[in-house]
C-alpha positions as CSV (number, residue, x, y, z in Angstrom):
1,X,147.9,73.0,92.9
2,X,145.9,76.3,93.4
3,X,146.0,77.0,89.8
4,X,143.6,73.9,89.1
5,X,141.2,74.7,91.8
6,X,140.9,78.1,90.7
7,X,140.6,76.7,87.0
8,X,137.7,74.0,88.0
9,X,136.4,77.0,90.6
10,X,135.9,79.2,87.4
11,X,134.5,76.3,85.1
12,X,131.9,75.4,87.8
13,X,130.4,79.1,87.8
14,X,130.3,79.2,84.4
15,X,128.4,76.1,83.6
16,X,126.1,76.9,87.2
17,X,125.4,80.6,85.1
18,X,124.7,78.6,81.4
19,X,122.3,76.5,83.2
20,X,120.9,79.2,84.7
21,X,120.3,81.3,81.6
22,X,118.8,78.5,79.7
23,X,116.2,77.7,83.1
24,X,115.6,81.7,82.7
25,X,114.9,81.1,78.5
26,X,112.4,78.2,79.0
27,X,110.2,79.6,82.1
28,X,109.8,82.7,79.8
29,X,109.1,80.5,76.6
30,X,106.3,78.8,78.7
31,X,104.5,82.1,80.4
32,X,104.7,82.9,77.5
33,X,102.6,80.9,75.4
34,X,100.4,80.0,78.1
35,X,99.8,83.7,78.2
36,X,99.4,83.7,74.4
37,X,96.4,81.0,75.0
38,X,94.8,82.1,77.4
39,X,94.9,85.4,75.6
40,X,93.5,84.4,72.7
41,X,90.9,82.2,74.4
42,X,89.4,85.4,76.5
43,X,89.5,87.1,73.3
44,X,87.5,84.6,71.3
45,X,85.1,84.7,73.9
46,X,84.8,88.3,74.0
47,X,84.8,88.4,69.8
48,X,81.8,85.6,70.7
49,X,79.8,88.1,72.8
50,X,80.4,85.3,75.3
51,X,82.3,87.6,77.4
52,X,81.8,91.4,77.2
53,X,84.5,93.9,76.7
54,X,86.5,94.5,73.6
55,X,88.2,91.4,72.7
56,X,91.5,92.4,72.3
57,X,91.5,95.1,75.8
58,X,90.2,91.7,77.3
59,X,93.3,89.9,75.7
60,X,96.0,92.1,76.5
61,X,94.1,92.4,80.3
62,X,94.4,88.6,80.1
63,X,98.0,88.4,79.2
64,X,99.1,91.0,81.3
65,X,97.8,89.1,84.6
66,X,99.5,85.9,83.7
67,X,103.6,88.1,82.9
68,X,103.1,88.9,79.4
69,X,103.3,91.6,77.2
70,X,100.9,92.0,74.2
71,X,102.3,92.6,70.8
72,X,99.7,92.4,68.1
73,X,96.2,91.5,68.8
74,X,93.9,90.8,65.6
75,X,89.9,89.6,66.0
76,X,88.0,89.0,63.3
77,X,83.5,88.8,64.0
78,X,83.1,87.4,61.0
79,X,85.5,84.4,61.1
80,X,84.8,84.4,65.3
81,X,88.7,84.2,65.7
82,X,91.4,85.7,67.7
83,X,95.0,86.0,67.2
84,X,97.4,87.2,69.9
85,X,100.7,87.2,69.9
86,X,102.3,87.8,73.2
87,X,106.4,89.0,74.5
88,X,107.9,88.0,77.8
89,X,110.9,89.8,78.9
90,X,114.0,87.9,80.4
91,X,116.0,88.9,82.7
92,X,120.0,89.5,81.9
93,X,121.3,89.9,78.6
94,X,118.9,87.4,76.6
95,X,116.3,88.4,74.2
96,X,113.0,88.8,74.9
97,X,110.5,86.1,74.0
98,X,107.3,86.3,71.8
99,X,104.4,83.5,71.1
100,X,101.4,83.6,69.1
101,X,97.8,82.0,69.7
102,X,95.2,81.7,67.5
103,X,91.8,80.6,69.0
104,X,88.1,80.6,67.7
105,X,86.1,78.5,65.5
């Protein structure tokens, strides 16, 4: 009887841990996508002259305020577009989540 209870408790603990890991990954993905979108929009505004400053610096500040780190940034004055790639750390053994966004035109 005791071994059955220990086995069931272990199974429940394993399931709760897996659900927690998946939840963290989902939240990190949402955070990364939102930060990339907002940073790309802010950088595109700076490219067009609607906001002051360097487009990539503006995008970097917006991404950091939204919990992400900019991995890559490209702004084109001729096309008036901005490309931003960000990454968000997931606590624990899971890898970083990265997302990309383009804004402009």
